[in-house]
FISETOR-131028 format. One record per residue (C-alpha): residue in one letter; x, y, z. Coordinates in steps of 0.2 Angstrom, whole numbers, padded with zeros to 4 digits, always signed. Each point is the difference from the previous one (the first is absolute). Example, Ala and Ser with C-alpha at 12.3 -4.5 7.8 and 13.67 -1.06 7.14 Angstrom:
2
a+0062-0022+0039;s+0006+0017-0003;
END
This chain:
308
x+0192+0451+0156;x-0002+0002+0019;x-0008+0017+0003;x-0009+0010+0012;x-0012+0003-0014;x-0004-0017-0008;x-0014+0007-0011;x+0000+0017-0008;x-0014+0008-0009;x+0003+0014-0012;x-0015+0013-0002;x+0003+0010-0015;x+0010-0010-0014;x+0006+0015-0010;x+0019+0004-0003;x+0004+0001+0019;x-0010-0014+0006;x+0006-0012-0014;x+0018+0005+0003;x+0001-0003+0018;x-0012-0015+0000;x+0010-0008-0014;x+0017+0003+0009;x-0007-0008+0016;x-0008-0015-0010;x+0017-0003-0009;x+0008+0000+0016;x-0011-0014+0006;x-0014+0009+0009;x-0018-0006-0002;x-0007+0016-0009;x-0019+0002-0005;x-0004+0014-0012;x-0017+0008+0000;x-0002+0005-0018;x-0015+0007-0010;x+0003+0008-0017;x+0015-0011-0005;x-0007-0016+0008;x-0006-0009-0016;x+0016+0004-0010;x+0012-0006+0014;x-0010-0016+0003;x+0001-0004-0018;x+0019+0003-0001;x+0003-0008+0017;x+0013+0012+0006;x+0004+0017+0007;x+0015+0008-0009;x+0014+0012+0006;x+0013+0008-0012;x+0015+0006+0009;x+0018+0002-0004;x-0003-0007-0018;x-0007-0016+0008;x-0017-0007+0000;x-0006-0009+0016;x-0017-0008+0001;x-0011-0006+0015;x-0007-0016-0006;x-0013-0006+0004;x-0007+0017+0005;x-0011-0001+0015;x-0013+0013-0006;x-0017+0002+0007;x-0015+0010-0005;x-0008+0004+0017;x+0006+0002+0018;x-0010-0015+0006;x+0010-0011-0013;x+0017+0007+0007;x-0006-0004+0018;x+0008+0004+0016;x+0019+0004+0000;x+0014+0004+0012;x+0005+0017-0009;x-0011+0011-0011;x+0009+0011-0012;x-0010+0015-0006;x+0006+0007-0016;x-0016+0008-0006;x+0001+0018-0005;x-0007+0012+0013;x-0014+0005-0012;x-0007-0017+0004;x-0001+0002+0018;x-0019-0003+0001;x+0003-0018-0005;x+0012-0004+0013;x-0012-0007+0013;x-0008-0012-0012;x+0017-0006-0008;x+0011-0001+0015;x-0012-0005+0014;x-0003-0018-0006;x+0019-0003+0000;x+0003+0004+0018;x+0001-0012+0015;x+0000+0006+0018;x+0017+0007-0001;x+0004+0001-0019;x+0011+0016-0003;x-0002+0011-0015;x+0014+0008-0010;x-0006+0014-0010;x+0011+0005-0015;x-0010+0015-0004;x+0006+0018-0005;x-0001+0016+0009;x-0007+0004+0017;x-0015-0007+0009;x-0001-0018-0006;x+0007-0007+0016;x-0012+0009+0011;x-0015-0004-0011;x+0004-0019+0000;x+0003+0002+0019;x-0018+0007+0003;x-0008-0014-0010;x+0010-0015+0007;x+0009+0006+0015;x+0016+0010+0001;x+0009-0015+0008;x-0001-0009-0016;x+0008+0013-0011;x+0018+0000-0008;x+0005+0012-0013;x+0011-0002-0015;x+0008+0013-0011;x+0004-0006-0017;x+0016+0008-0008;x+0002-0007-0017;x-0005+0002-0018;x-0013-0013-0007;x-0013+0000-0013;x-0014-0012-0004;x+0003-0005-0018;x-0015-0013-0002;x-0012-0011+0009;x+0010-0007+0015;x+0016+0007-0007;x+0012+0013+0005;x+0017+0009-0004;x+0012+0005+0013;x+0011+0014-0005;x+0008+0004+0017;x+0000-0012+0015;x+0001+0011+0015;x-0008-0006+0016;x-0015-0001+0010;x+0002+0009+0017;x-0010-0007+0014;x-0007+0007+0016;x-0015-0001+0013;x-0015+0012+0001;x+0004+0011+0015;x+0012-0012+0008;x+0018-0005-0001;x+0005-0015-0009;x-0006-0017+0007;x+0006-0018-0002;x-0012-0002-0014;x+0007+0015-0009;x+0017-0007+0000;x-0006-0018-0004;x-0008+0008-0016;x+0015+0009-0004;x+0010-0016+0001;x-0013-0009-0011;x+0002+0013-0013;x+0019+0000+0001;x-0001-0019-0003;x-0010+0003-0015;x+0013+0012-0008;x-0009+0016+0006;x+0009+0013+0010;x-0012+0004+0014;x+0007+0012+0013;x-0010+0004+0016;x-0003+0017+0006;x-0003+0006+0018;x-0013+0013-0006;x-0012-0004-0014;x-0008+0017-0002;x+0017+0008-0001;x+0004-0012-0014;x-0016+0004-0009;x+0005+0019+0000;x+0017-0005-0007;x-0008-0009-0014;x-0011+0015-0004;x+0016+0009-0004;x+0001-0010-0017;x-0018-0004-0002;x-0008+0018+0001;x+0011+0008-0013;x+0004-0014-0013;x-0018-0008+0000;x-0008+0017+0000;x+0011+0009-0013;x-0001-0015-0011;x-0019+0003-0002;x-0001+0019+0002;x+0013+0002-0014;x-0009-0010-0013;x+0005-0018+0003;x+0019+0001+0001;x+0012-0013+0007;x+0012+0003+0014;x+0015+0002-0010;x-0008+0015-0009;x-0003+0008+0017;x+0018-0002+0005;x+0007+0006-0016;x-0010+0016+0000;x+0007+0014+0011;x-0017+0008+0003;x-0008-0017+0005;x+0014-0006+0010;x+0000+0016+0010;x-0019-0001+0003;x+0002-0019+0005;x+0014+0006+0012;x-0011+0014+0007;x-0014-0012+0003;x+0012-0012+0009;x+0005+0014+0012;x-0018+0004+0004;x-0003-0018+0005;x+0016+0001+0010;x-0007+0016+0010;x-0016-0009+0003;x+0008-0016+0006;x+0011+0011+0012;x-0016+0007+0008;x-0004-0018+0005;x+0017-0004+0007;x+0007-0009-0015;x+0016+0008-0007;x+0004-0004-0018;x+0018+0006-0004;x+0004+0010-0016;x+0011-0015-0005;x-0015-0011-0001;x-0008+0012-0012;x+0015+0001-0011;x+0001-0019+0000;x-0017+0000-0010;x+0009+0008-0015;x+0013-0013+0001;x-0011-0016+0000;x-0014+0007-0012;x+0010+0003-0017;x+0006-0018-0001;x-0018-0006+0000;x-0001+0007-0018;x-0016+0004-0008;x-0010-0006+0015;x-0019+0004+0002;x-0004+0001+0018;x-0015-0010+0006;x-0012+0015+0001;x+0004+0005-0018;x-0003-0018-0005;x-0017+0000+0008;x-0004+0018-0007;x+0004-0006-0018;x-0010-0016+0002;x-0015+0010+0006;x+0000-0007+0017;x-0002+0010+0016;x+0016+0008+0007;x+0004+0000+0018;x-0001+0019+0001;x-0007+0001+0018;x+0013-0012+0008;x+0015+0007-0009;x-0003+0018-0001;x-0016+0005+0009;x+0003-0008+0017;x+0018+0006+0002;x-0007+0018-0005;x-0013-0001+0013;x+0011-0006+0014;x+0013+0013-0005;x-0014+0014+0001;x-0006-0007+0017;x+0018+0001+0007;x+0001+0018-0007;x+0013-0003-0014;x-0003+0009-0016;x+0003-0011-0015;x-0005+0011-0015;x+0007-0011-0014;x-0008-0016+0007;x-0016+0010+0001;x+0001+0005-0018;x+0005-0017-0006;x-0014-0008+0010;x-0013+0012-0008;x+0007-0004-0017;x+0000-0019+0002;x-0018+0001+0008;x-0006+0009-0016;x+0009-0012-0012;x-0004-0016+0009;x-0019+0004+0001;x-0002+0000-0018;
END
């Protein structure tokens, strides 16, 4: 396939990295997956697997590698690591970069774009916001419950030609990839869902999103948290309409008994992205003079639960 990104490297081959890397590979792109824990199992099977809409699709042969040096320089590096692994970014991403290789980060919360920009230069950084329901079900294997989209933007800049080229590449691979004018505004919008649903799923004893929506008290708490995010975003010039908040209670119940990614990490004993999803928005809101007492209480509770 002719592309502005002939070689694509995936750093972080978990659910998100596998899904988008697999979609691009199935669409004809040359995609190289940097993989660690699942490497031996995937090599033995010879494929990456995506379950979606009752169908199984496989990337075969799977171009999986155990080190950045094996992946080699690429024309686009996609970072899908958890923000809790940021100390590894320089080591894992650096060897994949040529003189002008852009980096697309598919990480959660606030701060990931700026952090990568400080290491590799802000001119390289694009951000992507994942709006979908996916779960890793085995080594190199994922289940997609809700397709959604990946929203693309540039760090501190309006969209560029490369942003739209990447959007087109995703679209040609069957992935909706709208482009936004302001990446930071889009990140605040995503927090409207992530802060309450990821947080309450853990804080309320490991419950799924359908149970949050079905409980009058928990749905009210989720909505109140969303309004706190709305007020904080407004202080930075980002207006989130009330209709957007109500929309979250329309799209979430059809997901069924969905475990948000933070809950999956918590139950598996992995580090939860507490600082990126709850801590950094809380600190930015406080610095801007916006009181967010419910967010503060949830952050304190999650910090306690996730430190055990």
